[in-house]
C-alpha positions as CSV (number, residue, x, y, z in Angstrom):
1,M,28.4,10.7,-262.4
2,R,27.4,7.1,-262.4
3,A,27.5,5.2,-265.7
4,I,25.0,2.4,-266.4
5,S,26.4,0.0,-268.9
6,A,23.1,-1.3,-270.3
7,I,19.4,-0.6,-270.0
8,N,16.6,-2.2,-272.0
9,I,14.3,0.2,-273.9
10,D,11.7,-0.7,-276.4
11,D,13.1,-0.2,-279.9
12,R,10.3,2.2,-281.0
13,L,10.7,4.2,-277.8
14,Y,14.4,4.4,-278.3
15,Q,14.0,5.6,-281.9
16,K,11.7,8.3,-280.8
17,A,14.1,9.3,-278.1
18,A,17.1,9.3,-280.5
19,T,15.2,11.4,-283.0
20,L,14.3,13.9,-280.3
21,A,17.8,14.0,-278.9
22,Q,19.1,14.7,-282.4
23,Q,16.6,17.5,-282.8
24,L,17.8,18.9,-279.5
25,H,21.4,18.5,-280.4
26,I,22.1,16.3,-277.4
27,E,23.1,12.7,-276.9
28,P,20.4,10.1,-276.2
29,E,21.9,9.5,-272.8
30,A,21.6,13.1,-271.9
31,L,17.9,13.0,-272.9
32,V,17.4,10.0,-270.7
33,T,19.0,11.9,-267.8
34,I,16.8,14.9,-268.4
35,A,13.7,12.7,-268.6
36,L,14.5,10.8,-265.4
37,Q,15.2,14.1,-263.5
38,D,11.9,15.5,-264.7
39,Y,10.0,12.3,-263.8
40,I,11.6,12.1,-260.4
41,R,10.8,15.8,-259.7
42,S,7.2,15.4,-260.9
43,H,6.8,12.2,-258.7
44,S,8.2,14.0,-255.7
45,K,5.8,16.8,-256.1
46,A,2.9,14.4,-256.4
47,L,4.0,12.6,-253.2
48,L,4.2,15.9,-251.4
49,C,0.7,16.8,-252.5
50,Q,-0.6,13.4,-251.4
51,S,1.2,13.8,-248.0
52,L,-0.4,17.3,-247.5
53,D,-3.8,16.0,-248.6
54,S,-3.5,13.2,-246.0
55,A,-2.4,15.6,-243.3
56,Y,-5.3,17.9,-243.8
57,A,-8.0,15.3,-244.7
58,G,-9.2,15.0,-241.1
59,G,-9.7,18.7,-240.6
60,L,-8.4,20.7,-237.7
61,D,-7.5,19.1,-234.4
62,E,-8.6,20.7,-231.2
63,S,-5.5,22.9,-230.7
64,E,-5.7,24.1,-234.4
65,Q,-9.5,24.9,-234.0
66,L,-8.8,26.9,-230.8
67,M,-6.0,28.8,-232.6
68,L,-8.3,29.5,-235.6
69,E,-11.0,30.8,-233.3
70,A,-8.5,33.1,-231.5
71,M,-7.3,34.4,-234.9
72,R,-10.9,35.1,-236.0
73,H,-11.6,36.9,-232.7
74,H,-8.4,39.0,-233.1
75,Q,-9.4,39.9,-236.7
76,R,-12.9,41.0,-235.6
77,Q,-11.3,43.2,-233.0
78,L,-9.0,44.7,-235.6
79,W,-11.9,45.4,-237.9
80,S,-14.1,46.9,-235.2
81,D,-11.2,49.2,-234.1
82,A,-10.7,50.5,-237.7
């Protein structure tokens, strides 16, 4: 575990964090660790969503369109044979 010797936090924010940490029966440093982990996880998910949105924003390329049509044709055959 890496220790940071000092970090500047607004006094009011620190007091709120210290109060919450006390209510949770953990040290303020542990609360900061939990908060950072949660923020990083949330940010990573947001980046993944943005990446997927960008990847699919342009629609299907030609090969994907051909594959989709082939799958639709196959599904129609399955339904007509049933």
